[in-house]
N, CA and C atoms of all chains as a GROMACS GRO file, in nm:
protein
  579
    1MET      N    1   0.032  -0.118  -0.013
    1MET     CA    2  -0.021  -0.007   0.023
    1MET      C    3   0.086   0.123  -0.009
    2SER      N    4   0.080   0.190  -0.055
    2SER     CA    5   0.147   0.333  -0.134
    2SER      C    6   0.106   0.442   0.005
    3LEU      N    7   0.129   0.561  -0.001
    3LEU     CA    8   0.131   0.599   0.108
    3LEU      C    9  -0.010   0.751   0.073
    4THR      N   10  -0.020   0.781  -0.028
    4THR     CA   11  -0.139   0.801  -0.079
    4THR      C   12  -0.262   0.758  -0.080
    5LEU      N   13  -0.264   0.624  -0.109
    5LEU     CA   14  -0.381   0.542  -0.099
    5LEU      C   15  -0.402   0.519   0.046
    6ILE      N   16  -0.320   0.552   0.155
    6ILE     CA   17  -0.300   0.530   0.316
    6ILE      C   18  -0.382   0.667   0.369
    7LEU      N   19  -0.362   0.788   0.330
    7LEU     CA   20  -0.431   0.912   0.365
    7LEU      C   21  -0.522   0.924   0.291
    8SER      N   22  -0.553   0.860   0.159
    8SER     CA   23  -0.709   0.844   0.127
    8SER      C   24  -0.789   0.826   0.183
    9VAL      N   25  -0.761   0.687   0.252
    9VAL     CA   26  -0.844   0.621   0.330
    9VAL      C   27  -0.858   0.686   0.445
   10ILE      N   28  -0.798   0.770   0.511
   10ILE     CA   29  -0.819   0.828   0.635
   10ILE      C   30  -0.900   0.948   0.624
   11PHE      N   31  -0.851   1.021   0.508
   11PHE     CA   32  -0.950   1.150   0.501
   11PHE      C   33  -1.081   1.119   0.453
   12LEU      N   34  -1.140   0.981   0.380
   12LEU     CA   35  -1.232   0.982   0.337
   12LEU      C   36  -1.317   0.890   0.447
   13ALA      N   37  -1.256   0.799   0.516
   13ALA     CA   38  -1.322   0.786   0.691
   13ALA      C   39  -1.351   0.930   0.748
   14GLY      N   40  -1.261   0.988   0.751
   14GLY     CA   41  -1.316   1.142   0.839
   14GLY      C   42  -1.437   1.193   0.777
   15GLY      N   43  -1.410   1.212   0.657
   15GLY     CA   44  -1.529   1.258   0.585
   15GLY      C   45  -1.675   1.204   0.670
   16LEU      N   46  -1.646   1.032   0.640
   16LEU     CA   47  -1.784   0.957   0.653
   16LEU      C   48  -1.854   1.039   0.801
   17PHE      N   49  -1.732   1.029   0.894
   17PHE     CA   50  -1.760   1.036   1.014
   17PHE      C   51  -1.827   1.174   1.067
   18PHE      N   52  -1.785   1.301   1.000
   18PHE     CA   53  -1.838   1.432   1.024
   18PHE      C   54  -2.005   1.441   0.931
   19PHE      N   55  -1.988   1.367   0.891
   19PHE     CA   56  -2.094   1.338   0.760
   19PHE      C   57  -2.208   1.276   0.855
   20THR      N   58  -2.177   1.185   0.916
   20THR     CA   59  -2.270   1.129   0.999
   20THR      C   60  -2.333   1.211   1.158
   21THR      N   61  -2.175   1.305   1.193
   21THR     CA   62  -2.248   1.378   1.336
   21THR      C   63  -2.334   1.448   1.278
   22ALA      N   64  -2.308   1.574   1.170
   22ALA     CA   65  -2.370   1.655   1.119
   22ALA      C   66  -2.549   1.570   1.049
   23THR      N   67  -2.534   1.454   0.994
   23THR     CA   68  -2.668   1.450   1.018
   23THR      C   69  -2.759   1.398   1.155
   24ILE      N   70  -2.677   1.363   1.247
   24ILE     CA   71  -2.759   1.343   1.422
   24ILE      C   72  -2.782   1.443   1.461
   25GLY      N   73  -2.719   1.564   1.437
   25GLY     CA   74  -2.705   1.704   1.490
   25GLY      C   75  -2.834   1.712   1.408
   26LEU      N   76  -2.852   1.717   1.275
   26LEU     CA   77  -2.989   1.798   1.222
   26LEU      C   78  -3.133   1.734   1.272
   27LEU      N   79  -3.068   1.579   1.314
   27LEU     CA   80  -3.220   1.477   1.340
   27LEU      C   81  -3.251   1.536   1.473
   28ARG      N   82  -3.176   1.567   1.558
   28ARG     CA   83  -3.186   1.525   1.730
   28ARG      C   84  -3.207   1.660   1.789
   29PHE      N   85  -3.134   1.780   1.701
   29PHE     CA   86  -3.134   1.908   1.791
   29PHE      C   87  -3.272   1.970   1.809
   30PRO      N   88  -3.277   2.061   1.937
   30PRO     CA   89  -3.479   2.110   1.952
   30PRO      C   90  -3.516   2.213   1.823
   31ASP      N   91  -3.423   2.289   1.778
   31ASP     CA   92  -3.518   2.390   1.664
   31ASP      C   93  -3.412   2.393   1.556
   32PHE      N   94  -3.441   2.530   1.484
   32PHE     CA   95  -3.423   2.518   1.376
   32PHE      C   96  -3.307   2.598   1.364
   33PHE      N   97  -3.207   2.694   1.459
   33PHE     CA   98  -3.074   2.776   1.401
   33PHE      C   99  -2.983   2.667   1.504
   34SER      N  100  -3.010   2.580   1.577
   34SER     CA  101  -2.959   2.500   1.663
   34SER      C  102  -2.902   2.340   1.562
   35ARG      N  103  -3.015   2.350   1.510
   35ARG     CA  104  -2.952   2.244   1.376
   35ARG      C  105  -2.923   2.294   1.258
   36LEU      N  106  -2.933   2.449   1.224
   36LEU     CA  107  -2.824   2.489   1.171
   36LEU      C  108  -2.684   2.507   1.190
   37HIS      N  109  -2.656   2.475   1.330
   37HIS     CA  110  -2.505   2.519   1.355
   37HIS      C  111  -2.456   2.373   1.352
   38ALA      N  112  -2.553   2.281   1.351
   38ALA     CA  113  -2.468   2.149   1.342
   38ALA      C  114  -2.447   2.082   1.186
   39THR      N  115  -2.560   2.145   1.113
   39THR     CA  116  -2.532   2.101   0.966
   39THR      C  117  -2.434   2.180   0.896
   40GLY      N  118  -2.444   2.280   0.895
   40GLY     CA  119  -2.336   2.422   0.841
   40GLY      C  120  -2.231   2.393   0.870
   41LYS      N  121  -2.136   2.377   0.998
   41LYS     CA  122  -1.991   2.342   1.024
   41LYS      C  123  -2.009   2.182   0.958
   42GLY      N  124  -2.058   2.094   1.023
   42GLY     CA  125  -2.027   1.964   0.986
   42GLY      C  126  -1.997   1.930   0.831
   43ASP      N  127  -2.118   1.985   0.749
   43ASP     CA  128  -2.130   1.953   0.622
   43ASP      C  129  -2.025   2.016   0.520
   44THR      N  130  -1.954   2.102   0.626
   44THR     CA  131  -1.828   2.233   0.523
   44THR      C  132  -1.695   2.106   0.576
   45LEU      N  133  -1.679   2.105   0.676
   45LEU     CA  134  -1.560   2.026   0.709
   45LEU      C  135  -1.564   1.870   0.631
   46ALA      N  136  -1.725   1.814   0.619
   46ALA     CA  137  -1.708   1.676   0.590
   46ALA      C  138  -1.677   1.681   0.450
   47VAL      N  139  -1.729   1.780   0.374
   47VAL     CA  140  -1.701   1.813   0.210
   47VAL      C  141  -1.554   1.832   0.139
   48LEU      N  142  -1.516   1.895   0.295
   48LEU     CA  143  -1.341   1.939   0.246
   48LEU      C  144  -1.258   1.850   0.287
   49LEU      N  145  -1.297   1.703   0.377
   49LEU     CA  146  -1.269   1.623   0.411
   49LEU      C  147  -1.258   1.499   0.302
   50SER      N  148  -1.394   1.458   0.234
   50SER     CA  149  -1.402   1.368   0.106
   50SER      C  150  -1.314   1.432   0.029
   51LEU      N  151  -1.341   1.559  -0.021
   51LEU     CA  152  -1.278   1.565  -0.149
   51LEU      C  153  -1.086   1.558  -0.124
   52ILE      N  154  -1.034   1.595  -0.017
   52ILE     CA  155  -0.919   1.624   0.002
   52ILE      C  156  -0.914   1.414  -0.039
   53GLY      N  157  -0.952   1.342   0.025
   53GLY     CA  158  -0.952   1.218   0.048
   53GLY      C  159  -0.946   1.154  -0.138
   54LEU      N  160  -1.036   1.234  -0.207
   54LEU     CA  161  -1.086   1.176  -0.346
   54LEU      C  162  -0.937   1.217  -0.394
   55GLY      N  163  -0.925   1.321  -0.429
   55GLY     CA  164  -0.797   1.401  -0.477
   55GLY      C  165  -0.664   1.304  -0.438
   56PHE      N  166  -0.626   1.286  -0.350
   56PHE     CA  167  -0.551   1.181  -0.319
   56PHE      C  168  -0.556   1.076  -0.375
   57TYR      N  169  -0.695   0.976  -0.398
   57TYR     CA  170  -0.688   0.878  -0.456
   57TYR      C  171  -0.638   0.920  -0.615
   58GLU      N  172  -0.711   1.024  -0.681
   58GLU     CA  173  -0.648   1.025  -0.790
   58GLU      C  174  -0.529   1.059  -0.810
   59GLY      N  175  -0.454   1.112  -0.763
   59GLY     CA  176  -0.340   1.169  -0.806
   59GLY      C  177  -0.307   1.269  -0.871
   60ILE      N  178  -0.242   1.323  -0.922
   60ILE     CA  179  -0.176   1.416  -0.995
   60ILE      C  180  -0.252   1.463  -1.106
   61SER      N  181  -0.296   1.516  -1.143
   61SER     CA  182  -0.403   1.522  -1.316
   61SER      C  183  -0.470   1.658  -1.316
   62LEU      N  184  -0.547   1.662  -1.397
   62LEU     CA  185  -0.654   1.765  -1.420
   62LEU      C  186  -0.770   1.775  -1.353
   63THR      N  187  -0.811   1.642  -1.328
   63THR     CA  188  -0.905   1.608  -1.232
   63THR      C  189  -0.900   1.646  -1.117
   64SER      N  190  -0.772   1.597  -1.055
   64SER     CA  191  -0.738   1.657  -0.893
   64SER      C  192  -0.723   1.819  -0.859
   65LEU      N  193  -0.760   1.895  -1.001
   65LEU     CA  194  -0.714   1.996  -0.991
   65LEU      C  195  -0.870   2.072  -0.991
   66LYS      N  196  -0.977   2.008  -1.109
   66LYS     CA  197  -1.072   2.029  -1.049
   66LYS      C  198  -1.132   1.985  -0.898
   67ILE      N  199  -1.113   1.891  -0.880
   67ILE     CA  200  -1.179   1.849  -0.750
   67ILE      C  201  -1.098   1.954  -0.632
   68VAL      N  202  -0.952   2.035  -0.648
   68VAL     CA  203  -0.946   2.135  -0.549
   68VAL      C  204  -1.010   2.243  -0.578
   69PHE      N  205  -1.092   2.266  -0.708
   69PHE     CA  206  -1.122   2.377  -0.708
   69PHE      C  207  -1.270   2.389  -0.656
   70ILE      N  208  -1.346   2.238  -0.660
   70ILE     CA  209  -1.476   2.230  -0.596
   70ILE      C  210  -1.479   2.257  -0.460
   71ALA      N  211  -1.324   2.197  -0.406
   71ALA     CA  212  -1.302   2.236  -0.252
   71ALA      C  213  -1.305   2.362  -0.197
   72VAL      N  214  -1.222   2.450  -0.309
   72VAL     CA  215  -1.257   2.576  -0.237
   72VAL      C  216  -1.330   2.648  -0.256
   73PHE      N  217  -1.430   2.587  -0.420
   73PHE     CA  218  -1.626   2.708  -0.384
   73PHE      C  219  -1.642   2.646  -0.280
   74MET      N  220  -1.692   2.506  -0.251
   74MET     CA  221  -1.767   2.490  -0.160
   74MET      C  222  -1.706   2.544  -0.013
   75PHE      N  223  -1.591   2.541  -0.001
   75PHE     CA  224  -1.545   2.657   0.120
   75PHE      C  225  -1.594   2.790   0.143
   76LEU      N  226  -1.619   2.837   0.027
   76LEU     CA  227  -1.689   2.933   0.028
   76LEU      C  228  -1.844   2.938  -0.004
   77ALA      N  229  -1.890   2.893  -0.027
   77ALA     CA  230  -2.036   2.827  -0.098
   77ALA      C  231  -2.143   2.791   0.023
   78GLN      N  232  -2.061   2.708   0.123
   78GLN     CA  233  -2.160   2.670   0.205
   78GLN      C  234  -2.176   2.706   0.337
   79PRO      N  235  -2.103   2.844   0.369
   79PRO     CA  236  -2.124   2.928   0.492
   79PRO      C  237  -2.215   3.034   0.456
   80THR      N  238  -2.208   3.062   0.310
   80THR     CA  239  -2.290   3.186   0.280
   80THR      C  240  -2.416   3.109   0.258
   81ALA      N  241  -2.445   3.002   0.204
   81ALA     CA  242  -2.569   2.924   0.251
   81ALA      C  243  -2.652   2.959   0.358
   82THR      N  244  -2.556   2.909   0.441
   82THR     CA  245  -2.584   2.847   0.554
   82THR      C  246  -2.654   3.014   0.627
   83HIS      N  247  -2.558   3.100   0.615
   83HIS     CA  248  -2.595   3.231   0.663
   83HIS      C  249  -2.708   3.304   0.599
   84ALA      N  250  -2.746   3.287   0.483
   84ALA     CA  251  -2.848   3.310   0.411
   84ALA      C  252  -2.979   3.242   0.471
   85ILE      N  253  -3.001   3.157   0.484
   85ILE     CA  254  -3.077   3.072   0.524
   85ILE      C  255  -3.128   3.085   0.655
   86SER      N  256  -3.034   3.133   0.743
   86SER     CA  257  -3.075   3.128   0.898
   86SER      C  258  -3.126   3.281   0.880
   87ARG      N  259  -3.030   3.378   0.850
   87ARG     CA  260  -3.104   3.518   0.856
   87ARG      C  261  -3.238   3.542   0.793
   88ALA      N  262  -3.281   3.466   0.671
   88ALA     CA  263  -3.425   3.440   0.646
   88ALA      C  264  -3.532   3.425   0.758
   89GLY      N  265  -3.458   3.313   0.845
   89GLY     CA  266  -3.509   3.268   0.928
   89GLY      C  267  -3.536   3.356   1.033
   90LEU      N  268  -3.459   3.427   1.098
   90LEU     CA  269  -3.494   3.518   1.184
   90LEU      C  270  -3.545   3.661   1.133
   91ARG      N  271  -3.553   3.688   1.049
   91ARG     CA  272  -3.601   3.821   0.982
   91ARG      C  273  -3.765   3.738   1.003
   92SER      N  274  -3.790   3.654   0.967
   92SER     CA  275  -3.932   3.593   0.920
   92SER      C  276  -3.997   3.574   1.043
   93GLY      N  277  -3.906   3.558   1.169
   93GLY     CA  278  -3.975   3.556   1.290
   93GLY      C  279  -3.972   3.432   1.355
   94LEU      N  280  -3.869   3.337   1.315
   94LEU     CA  281  -3.871   3.218   1.407
   94LEU      C  282  -3.792   3.269   1.540
   95LYS      N  283  -3.805   3.210   1.651
   95LYS     CA  284  -3.788   3.230   1.804
   95LYS      C  285  -3.669   3.112   1.831
   96PRO      N  286  -3.525   3.175   1.874
   96PRO     CA  287  -3.496   3.091   1.920
   96PRO      C  288  -3.503   2.977   2.054
   97TRP      N  289  -3.438   2.868   2.030
   97TRP     CA  290  -3.498   2.784   2.140
   97TRP      C  291  -3.395   2.842   2.257
   98MET      N  292  -3.477   2.807   2.389
   98MET     CA  293  -3.439   2.839   2.531
   98MET      C  294  -3.433   2.738   2.605
   99LYS      N  295  -3.359   2.745   2.772
   99LYS     CA  296  -3.421   2.647   2.855
   99LYS      C  297  -3.562   2.728   2.915
  100GLU      N  298  -3.605   2.655   2.967
  100GLU     CA  299  -3.743   2.639   3.041
  100GLU      C  300  -3.771   2.706   3.119
  101GLU      N  301  -3.639   2.775   3.224
  101GLU     CA  302  -3.643   2.846   3.329
  101GLU      C  303  -3.661   3.014   3.262
  102LYS      N  304  -3.547   3.032   3.165
  102LYS     CA  305  -3.529   3.158   3.097
  102LYS      C  306  -3.688   3.163   3.073
  103LYS      N  307  -3.783   3.118   2.979
  103LYS     CA  308  -3.877   3.196   2.920
  103LYS      C  309  -3.960   3.252   2.977
  104GLY      N  310  -3.988   3.210   3.114
  104GLY     CA  311  -4.102   3.297   3.185
  104GLY      C  312  -4.045   3.444   3.249
  105MET      N  313  -0.927  -0.133  -0.287
  105MET     CA  314  -0.970   0.030  -0.275
  105MET      C  315  -1.143   0.052  -0.346
  106ASN      N  316  -1.162  -0.016  -0.424
  106ASN     CA  317  -1.296   0.003  -0.475
  106ASN      C  318  -1.408  -0.059  -0.395
  107GLU      N  319  -1.412  -0.158  -0.299
  107GLU     CA  320  -1.474  -0.187  -0.203
  107GLU      C  321  -1.489  -0.058  -0.127
  108PHE      N  322  -1.394  -0.024  -0.066
  108PHE     CA  323  -1.387   0.086   0.048
  108PHE      C  324  -1.449   0.185  -0.016
  109LEU      N  325  -1.428   0.226  -0.177
  109LEU     CA  326  -1.520   0.323  -0.232
  109LEU      C  327  -1.641   0.301  -0.239
  110PHE      N  328  -1.731   0.187  -0.240
  110PHE     CA  329  -1.844   0.129  -0.275
  110PHE      C  330  -1.905   0.155  -0.139
  111SER      N  331  -1.820   0.127  -0.003
  111SER     CA  332  -1.908   0.126   0.117
  111SER      C  333  -1.926   0.230   0.178
  112ILE      N  334  -1.851   0.347   0.146
  112ILE     CA  335  -1.835   0.501   0.172
  112ILE      C  336  -1.974   0.547   0.112
  113GLY      N  337  -2.029   0.513  -0.053
  113GLY     CA  338  -2.074   0.556  -0.066
  113GLY      C  339  -2.237   0.479  -0.036
  114ILE      N  340  -2.251   0.370   0.000
  114ILE     CA  341  -2.324   0.324   0.060
  114ILE      C  342  -2.372   0.394   0.212
  115GLY      N  343  -2.249   0.389   0.271
  115GLY     CA  344  -2.300   0.493   0.340
  115GLY      C  345  -2.364   0.624   0.352
  116LEU      N  346  -2.309   0.709   0.290
  116LEU     CA  347  -2.368   0.838   0.216
  116LEU      C  348  -2.514   0.820   0.202
  117CYS      N  349  -2.541   0.688   0.118
  117CYS     CA  350  -2.698   0.722   0.085
  117CYS      C  351  -2.756   0.648   0.175
  118ILE      N  352  -2.719   0.586   0.293
  118ILE     CA  353  -2.827   0.579   0.377
  118ILE      C  354  -2.828   0.717   0.514
  119LEU      N  355  -2.731   0.783   0.497
  119LEU     CA  356  -2.759   0.891   0.524
  119LEU      C  357  -2.833   0.983   0.514
  120VAL      N  358  -2.837   0.986   0.355
  120VAL     CA  359  -2.936   1.115   0.266
  120VAL      C  360  -3.072   1.042   0.328
  121PHE      N  361  -3.107   0.882   0.356
  121PHE     CA  362  -3.242   0.871   0.365
  121PHE      C  363  -3.305   0.899   0.510
  122PHE      N  364  -3.173   0.904   0.572
  122PHE     CA  365  -3.241   0.964   0.744
  122PHE      C  366  -3.214   1.110   0.702
  123VAL      N  367  -3.171   1.216   0.675
  123VAL     CA  368  -3.166   1.329   0.606
  123VAL      C  369  -3.323   1.374   0.552
  124LEU      N  370  -3.357   1.302   0.493
  124LEU     CA  371  -3.476   1.304   0.439
  124LEU      C  372  -3.608   1.312   0.516
  125TYR      N  373  -3.624   1.226   0.628
  125TYR     CA  374  -3.674   1.246   0.733
  125TYR      C  375  -3.699   1.399   0.765
  126ARG      N  376  -3.602   1.488   0.796
  126ARG     CA  377  -3.646   1.634   0.790
  126ARG      C  378  -3.707   1.699   0.697
  127VAL      N  379  -3.655   1.644   0.566
  127VAL     CA  380  -3.731   1.700   0.430
  127VAL      C  381  -3.881   1.679   0.474
  128VAL      N  382  -3.924   1.542   0.471
  128VAL     CA  383  -4.060   1.528   0.514
  128VAL      C  384  -4.140   1.582   0.617
  129TYR      N  385  -4.104   1.547   0.729
  129TYR     CA  386  -4.153   1.591   0.826
  129TYR      C  387  -4.105   1.719   0.937
  130GLY      N  388  -4.056   1.783   0.872
  130GLY     CA  389  -3.971   1.897   0.965
  130GLY      C  390  -4.049   2.042   0.954
  131PRO      N  391  -4.076   2.074   1.063
  131PRO     CA  392  -4.176   2.151   1.118
  131PRO      C  393  -4.121   2.293   1.057
  132GLY      N  394  -4.211   2.337   0.970
  132GLY     CA  395  -4.163   2.472   0.876
  132GLY      C  396  -4.118   2.450   0.747
  133VAL      N  397  -4.071   2.558   0.691
  133VAL     CA  398  -4.044   2.554   0.560
  133VAL      C  399  -3.898   2.522   0.567
  134PHE      N  400  -3.848   2.641   0.666
  134PHE     CA  401  -3.697   2.671   0.681
  134PHE      C  402  -3.604   2.481   0.708
  135ASN      N  403  -3.678   2.447   0.759
  135ASN     CA  404  -3.613   2.304   0.834
  135ASN      C  405  -3.581   2.222   0.654
  136ARG      N  406  -3.690   2.226   0.596
  136ARG     CA  407  -3.701   2.186   0.484
  136ARG      C  408  -3.577   2.193   0.412
  137ILE      N  409  -3.530   2.340   0.363
  137ILE     CA  410  -3.444   2.362   0.264
  137ILE      C  411  -3.361   2.376   0.342
  138ALA      N  412  -3.319   2.380   0.465
  138ALA     CA  413  -3.167   2.323   0.551
  138ALA      C  414  -3.140   2.205   0.501
  139ALA      N  415  -3.238   2.110   0.522
  139ALA     CA  416  -3.205   1.955   0.505
  139ALA      C  417  -3.241   1.909   0.356
  140LEU      N  418  -3.257   1.984   0.265
  140LEU     CA  419  -3.262   1.993   0.112
  140LEU      C  420  -3.074   2.011   0.107
  141SER      N  421  -3.040   2.166   0.129
  141SER     CA  422  -2.878   2.197   0.095
  141SER      C  423  -2.816   2.054   0.166
  142ALA      N  424  -2.788   2.016   0.314
  142ALA     CA  425  -2.720   1.926   0.342
  142ALA      C  426  -2.743   1.744   0.268
  143ILE      N  427  -2.844   1.750   0.158
  143ILE     CA  428  -2.872   1.642   0.125
  143ILE      C  429  -2.783   1.662  -0.040
  144GLY      N  430  -2.772   1.776  -0.061
  144GLY     CA  431  -2.684   1.824  -0.212
  144GLY      C  432  -2.570   1.797  -0.169
  145THR      N  433  -2.521   1.843  -0.045
  145THR     CA  434  -2.341   1.837  -0.075
  145THR      C  435  -2.359   1.690  -0.060
  146LYS      N  436  -2.428   1.582   0.017
  146LYS     CA  437  -2.415   1.477   0.030
  146LYS      C  438  -2.406   1.377  -0.147
  147THR      N  439  -2.514   1.451  -0.176
  147THR     CA  440  -2.496   1.430  -0.331
  147THR      C  441  -2.366   1.432  -0.437
  148LEU      N  442  -2.330   1.528  -0.427
  148LEU     CA  443  -2.185   1.596  -0.455
  148LEU      C  444  -2.099   1.464  -0.441
  149ILE      N  445  -2.030   1.443  -0.348
  149ILE     CA  446  -1.945   1.346  -0.302
  149ILE      C  447  -2.032   1.218  -0.364
  150ILE      N  448  -2.133   1.147  -0.378
  150ILE     CA  449  -2.196   1.036  -0.406
  150ILE      C  450  -2.113   1.030  -0.551
  151LEU      N  451  -2.187   1.149  -0.632
  151LEU     CA  452  -2.157   1.168  -0.790
  151LEU      C  453  -1.995   1.097  -0.795
  152LEU      N  454  -1.900   1.177  -0.720
  152LEU     CA  455  -1.774   1.164  -0.713
  152LEU      C  456  -1.747   1.026  -0.700
  153ILE      N  457  -1.800   0.986  -0.627
  153ILE     CA  458  -1.764   0.819  -0.589
  153ILE      C  459  -1.786   0.735  -0.702
  154ILE      N  460  -1.925   0.768  -0.759
  154ILE     CA  461  -1.979   0.674  -0.869
  154ILE      C  462  -1.889   0.724  -1.016
  155GLY      N  463  -1.839   0.842  -0.987
  155GLY     CA  464  -1.729   0.836  -1.145
  155GLY      C  465  -1.612   0.745  -1.108
  156PHE      N  466  -1.573   0.749  -0.946
  156PHE     CA  467  -1.438   0.646  -0.973
  156PHE      C  468  -1.500   0.509  -0.930
  157LEU      N  469  -1.576   0.474  -0.961
  157LEU     CA  470  -1.636   0.339  -0.940
  157LEU      C  471  -1.634   0.286  -1.059
  158TYR      N  472  -1.709   0.389  -1.173
  158TYR     CA  473  -1.701   0.362  -1.312
  158TYR      C  474  -1.597   0.368  -1.371
  159ASN      N  475  -1.481   0.403  -1.359
  159ASN     CA  476  -1.345   0.473  -1.443
  159ASN      C  477  -1.368   0.621  -1.510
  160ARG      N  478  -1.482   0.668  -1.485
  160ARG     CA  479  -1.537   0.797  -1.566
  160ARG      C  480  -1.532   0.897  -1.503
  161VAL      N  481  -1.425   0.931  -1.423
  161VAL     CA  482  -1.439   1.043  -1.312
  161VAL      C  483  -1.470   1.180  -1.386
  162GLU      N  484  -1.352   1.188  -1.549
  162GLU     CA  485  -1.357   1.316  -1.569
  162GLU      C  486  -1.488   1.379  -1.663
  163MET      N  487  -1.567   1.263  -1.630
  163MET     CA  488  -1.717   1.315  -1.688
  163MET      C  489  -1.824   1.371  -1.563
  164PHE      N  490  -1.764   1.245  -1.472
  164PHE     CA  491  -1.866   1.285  -1.322
  164PHE      C  492  -1.857   1.436  -1.231
  165ILE      N  493  -1.655   1.480  -1.260
  165ILE     CA  494  -1.666   1.592  -1.229
  165ILE      C  495  -1.698   1.708  -1.251
  166ASP      N  496  -1.724   1.708  -1.383
  166ASP     CA  497  -1.826   1.781  -1.436
  166ASP      C  498  -1.963   1.836  -1.369
  167ILE      N  499  -2.015   1.716  -1.396
  167ILE     CA  500  -2.151   1.726  -1.333
  167ILE      C  501  -2.141   1.741  -1.195
  168SER      N  502  -2.062   1.698  -1.089
  168SER     CA  503  -2.057   1.712  -0.967
  168SER      C  504  -2.049   1.912  -0.937
  169LEU      N  505  -1.949   1.944  -0.980
  169LEU     CA  506  -1.895   2.097  -1.026
  169LEU      C  507  -2.039   2.169  -1.028
  170VAL      N  508  -2.106   2.136  -1.152
  170VAL     CA  509  -2.254   2.175  -1.202
  170VAL      C  510  -2.368   2.186  -1.066
  171TYR      N  511  -2.343   2.064  -0.979
  171TYR     CA  512  -2.451   2.035  -0.880
  171TYR      C  513  -2.400   2.095  -0.778
  172ALA      N  514  -2.254   2.145  -0.785
  172ALA     CA  515  -2.256   2.214  -0.635
  172ALA      C  516  -2.304   2.397  -0.648
  173LEU      N  517  -2.299   2.368  -0.786
  173LEU     CA  518  -2.303   2.577  -0.838
  173LEU      C  519  -2.479   2.568  -0.806
  174LEU      N  520  -2.559   2.422  -0.862
  174LEU     CA  521  -2.684   2.497  -0.894
  174LEU      C  522  -2.726   2.475  -0.695
  175ASN      N  523  -2.660   2.387  -0.611
  175ASN     CA  524  -2.741   2.391  -0.509
  175ASN      C  525  -2.721   2.532  -0.425
  176LEU      N  526  -2.583   2.584  -0.440
  176LEU     CA  527  -2.587   2.698  -0.362
  176LEU      C  528  -2.705   2.836  -0.424
  177ILE      N  529  -2.694   2.826  -0.575
  177ILE     CA  530  -2.799   2.893  -0.630
  177ILE      C  531  -2.948   2.859  -0.598
  178GLY      N  532  -2.931   2.727  -0.558
  178GLY     CA  533  -3.124   2.690  -0.500
  178GLY      C  534  -3.152   2.732  -0.348
  179THR      N  535  -3.035   2.748  -0.303
  179THR     CA  536  -3.054   2.778  -0.109
  179THR      C  537  -3.100   2.901  -0.125
  180LEU      N  538  -2.997   3.013  -0.169
  180LEU     CA  539  -2.991   3.128  -0.196
  180LEU      C  540  -3.134   3.182  -0.238
  181ALA      N  541  -3.160   3.155  -0.331
  181ALA     CA  542  -3.283   3.188  -0.391
  181ALA      C  543  -3.415   3.166  -0.326
  182ALA      N  544  -3.433   3.077  -0.270
  182ALA     CA  545  -3.532   3.018  -0.150
  182ALA      C  546  -3.542   3.086  -0.021
  183ALA      N  547  -3.419   3.136   0.015
  183ALA     CA  548  -3.348   3.218   0.117
  183ALA      C  549  -3.466   3.359   0.086
  184LYS      N  550  -3.381   3.406  -0.006
  184LYS     CA  551  -3.449   3.548  -0.042
  184LYS      C  552  -3.585   3.608  -0.058
  185TYR      N  553  -3.648   3.434  -0.160
  185TYR     CA  554  -3.789   3.474  -0.141
  185TYR      C  555  -3.827   3.445  -0.041
  186LEU      N  556  -3.824   3.351   0.062
  186LEU     CA  557  -3.885   3.379   0.197
  186LEU      C  558  -3.877   3.483   0.274
  187GLU      N  559  -3.744   3.568   0.260
  187GLU     CA  560  -3.755   3.701   0.337
  187GLU      C  561  -3.787   3.799   0.285
  188MET      N  562  -3.891   3.806   0.171
  188MET     CA  563  -3.968   3.889   0.159
  188MET      C  564  -4.070   3.898   0.195
  189GLU      N  565  -4.106   4.030   0.223
  189GLU     CA  566  -4.247   4.067   0.331
  189GLU      C  567  -4.388   4.028   0.242
  190GLY      N  568  -4.441   3.943   0.316
  190GLY     CA  569  -4.619   3.890   0.300
  190GLY      C  570  -4.590   3.775   0.238
  191VAL      N  571  -4.499   3.685   0.256
  191VAL     CA  572  -4.481   3.556   0.220
  191VAL      C  573  -4.517   3.456   0.293
  192LYS      N  574  -4.591   3.410   0.283
  192LYS     CA  575  -4.616   3.347   0.405
  192LYS      C  576  -4.588   3.136   0.416
  193GLN      N  577  -4.570   3.150   0.539
  193GLN     CA  578  -4.489   3.060   0.542
  193GLN      C  579  -4.601   2.869   0.574
   0.00000   0.00000   0.00000
C-alpha cells in the first residue's frame, strides 16, 4: 500500500464520520438555529475532507485540479448558504430555543 | 480500494435517507430547505464516488461541479424569496 492510498482512506473515513455527526445533529437538535449550527459547520468540514481524500486517490492530473477547485468553492459557498437561510429564518420571526426557566 | 469506496457511498446513501426524514416531516419550510442543502452536499460526494467506481471520473467531475453551483443558487433563491415581506410560510 502506498502512502497516498493510506492518506485517502483516512480522509474519506473522516469525511464519513463528520457527515454522520452532522446528520445526527440535524435530526436530534431542538430548533431550527441549532440544527443549522450542526449541519452548516459539520457538512463543510466533511465535504472538504472527502474531496481531499478523493484528490489523494486520483493523483496529480486535471481531474484533481478540478477537485481542488470544487473544495475551494464549497468552502466559500456552504457558509454563505447557511448564513442566508438562517438570516431569512430570523427575519421572518422564528424564535430561538431557550431553556424552560429562562422563558418566563 | 473499490470496495472501500463502495462502502463509503453506501453509507452516504443511508445518511441521505435519514436526512429525508427532516425534509418530509420537518416543522416549517426553513428546516426543509436546510435539510435539502445537506442532501445536496452529500449527493456531490456520491456523484464523485460513482465516477471513480465506473472509471469515468473526468465526466462525473463536471456534473458534480454543476451540482455544487446549482445547490448554492437554489438555497440562496429560496432564502431570498422567504425573506420578502408578505410571504406566507
